[in-house]
N, C-alpha and C positions, 0 to 999 in steps of 0.2 A: 318734490319729485321722488318717486320710488325707484329703487334699483331694479326690482323685478315686479312686473304686473302680468298676471296670467288670468285669462278669462275663457271659460268653457273648453279647456284643453282636454282632448280625448285621444287616446292611442290604444289600439287593440292588436292582439296577435292571435291569428287563427280563431277569430270570433270572440276572444276573451279580452275584456277591458283591463289593461294594465294601469291606465289612467282614465278616469271616468268623469268627464265634465268638471274639471278642476278649476277653481278660482284661488289665486294666491297673490299676496302682496308682501313684498320684502322692502322695508324702508331703507333709504340710504344710510350707511353707517351702522347697520344692525349686525349682530351675530344671530342669525336665524337658525334655530334648532329644528331640523326637519325630522320628526319623530314617527317611527312606525316599525312594526315587526318585519322580519325578513319576508320578501315577496309582496309587500304592501304597495309597491310602486315608486319608492324613493329614487332608486337608480334610474328608472325609466324617465321620471320627471326631469332629473338632472341632465340626462342625455338629450332630452328634448330641448331644454334651455340652451344647452351647448351646441345644438345643431347636429348632434351625432345621429339623431333619429328625426324623421319627418312626422309631424302630428297628423292624425286623421282630420281633425278640425280644432278650432279654437285659436286664440290669439296670445302671443308672447311678446311683451315689450321689455326692453332693457334700457333704463334711464330715459324712458319716454319714447324710444324709437323701436321699430320692429327688430326682432332678434336676428334677422337676416341682414341687417345693415352692416356693411363692411367696417365702418368706423366704430360702431358700438361693439362689434365682435372682437376688435383689437383691444378692448378694455376688459375682456373676460379671461381669467385664468382658471384652470380646472384640474383636479385630480380625481379621475373617475376609475374606480376599481384598483388600478395599480399604476406605478410610475412609468412603465414601458421603457425601461433602461436596458442598455446592453450589459449583460452580467460580467463580461471580462474586461470592460472598460472602467476607468476610474470615475469617481464621482464628478471630478472636474471635467473630464472628457465628455461625459454624458450631458452635462450642463452646456458645454461649449457647442456640442452638436445641436442642441435645442436653440441656443442663442443664434447660431448660424441659420438655422431653419426659419427663425423669426426675423432674420435680417436686422438684428440689433446692432447699433453702433456701440463702441466702447465695451466690447463683450467681456473682456477680462475684469474690468471694474464692476460690471453688472453681476457677474458670477460671484465675485467676492462679496458684493452687497447682499445677495440672497442667501449665500452660505452663512453669513453672519446672522441674518434674521432667524434661520432655522438651527442655529448652534452647531453648524457643521464645518466651520472654517478650518478646524484642525484635522479634518478627515478628507480633505479634497483629493488626496492621492490614493485613497483606499479604493480597491476594486468594489464595484457595486455588489457583486455576489458575496463579498465578505462582510457586508453590512448586516446589522440586526434588522428585525422587522420594523422597529421604531425608527431606526435611521433611514430605512428605505422609504418610509412614509414621509419623513422630513425632507428627503431628497425630492420626492414627488411634489411636495409643496414648494420647494425652492424652484423647481422647473416651472410650476404654475405661476410663480411670482416674477419670472423674468419679463421684463418690459413694464413692470409696475402697474398691474391691472387695477381697475377700480372695483371689480367684483371677482371674488374668489369662491369657486364651487368645489366642495370637498365631499367625497362619497365615503362615509364611514372611516375616517382616518384614524380613529381610536380603537377600531375593532381589532381584538387580539393582542393589544398592548398590555404590558404589565403596569403596575401602579405608578412607577417612576416615569414610564413612557407616556402614560396618560397625563401626568402632571406637566411634563415638558410640552406636550402637544397643546394643552390648555394655555400655557404661558405664551407660546408662539402665536396662537390665534388671537389672544387678547392684544399682544403687541402689534400684530398686523392691523387690527382695527384702530387702536389708539394712536399708533405712531405713523401709519401709512394712510389712514383715512379710508381703508378698504372695507367694503361690505362683504360679509362672509355668510354663505349658505352652507351649512354643515349637516349632513344626514347621519343618523345613528338610531339604534334601537336601545341605547343605554341612556335613559333619561337622567339617571343619577349623575353622570358625568357632564352632560350638556347643561344641566341646571346650574352648574357652577360658573358658566360663562355666558350663556345665551341671554339676549335681550328680548327676543321674540321667539314664538314657537308656532309651528304648523304641525298638526297631527293628522297623519294619513292612515287610512284603513281600507284595504281591498280597492285601492285605486281612487278612493274618494277622500278629499281633504275635509275632515269632519269638523275641524275647529282651528282657528287662529287666535292667539292671545299673547299679550305681553308677559314679560317675566313677573311683573307685579301682579297681574291677574292670575298667573299660574300659582304664585306663592299664596295668594289669598284663598285659592281653592284647594291647596294641598292639605292632605291629611296623612298622618303617620299610622300605618297599620301594623299591628303585631299579631302574628298567628301563633296560637298556642294549642298543643295537643295534650289532653289530660283525661284521666279516668275518674276525675272528681270535678265536674264542671261547676257545680254550685259553689264548692269550696274555692275553686280557682277564681271565680267571679268575685267572691267576697274579698279575697286577698287583694285582687287587682283594684277594686273600688276603694279600698282603704289606703293603698300605697302608691297608686299611679298619680303622677304630678301633671296637672292639666295646664298647658301653656296658655297664655293670654291670647295668642294669635292662632295656634294650631291645636286641634283636638287629637288626642291619641285614642284610636279606636281599636279595641281588642276583639279579635275574632277567635272564639273558642270552639274547638272541635273535640268531640269525644274520642279518646284513644282506647280502642278495643284491643285487649291483649289476646294472644293466641288461645288461651284457655276460655276467655269470654266468647270468642268466636266459635 
C-alpha cells in the first residue's frame, strides 16, 4: 500500500494551471523529497492533499482511501507555510491549544512526547515570538505530530535555516520515519539538503510532475559540475584533464566559460 496516490490531479487559478494533470506515488515509510523551484506548484499540491484546496479534477488517495475520508484525514499531520501559533503565548500553551482542538486524551503527556521528538523539551515555557526561525519550524512540526499521524506533510521546513538548523531538521525527520514509522512528504527547492535524507523524489516543474525516482536512481544519474571562468580555455582544459580525479561511480564534468576582461571587451 502507498501512503499517497495521486492520479490526474489538476488545479487552476484564473485560468492558470498551478497543478497540471499530476500523477504521484509516495510509498509507506518513505521520506519523499518534493523538488521544484519557487512557484512550481509544490505548496498547492500539498494543500490539495491536506484538503485545504479543492481540486478541479483528479483523484487523491491516502493509504488506499479517498483523501476526504474522515478516518484517513485523522492520520495526517501537516506544516504548510507556517506554524500558525499565537506569538505572545508559550510553546507549551500553543501546543495545548492544538491538542484541545484535536480532542486528544492525555494532552500533557502527548505534548511532552512531541517536544522531545523536536528537541524542544527545554524551551516549553518560552514565548513563541522569542523563538528563532529554526525553533518555530520545529514547533510547527511538533504541532503536526500531535496525535501520532502516519503521514507528515512539510512545506519547505528547511528554507531560511542556517547550517546547524538544517542539520537538526534532518535528524528530526529521519527520527520520525525510523522511530515512529511515519511517512514524510517534504517539499524544498534545496536538493543538496534533501539528498542527505530522502528515499524517493518527485520533481515538479510548472505544475507538472516530470519525474519520480528512488534515491538509488537519483544517485546513479548524479553528476558533479564545476563551472570555471578563464581567459585561457585551452590551457585550463589541459590542466583539468591532467589533474581531475574521475570517480568510479560519478563523472566530474567541467564547464569552461571564456572570461572576458574589460579591456578585451
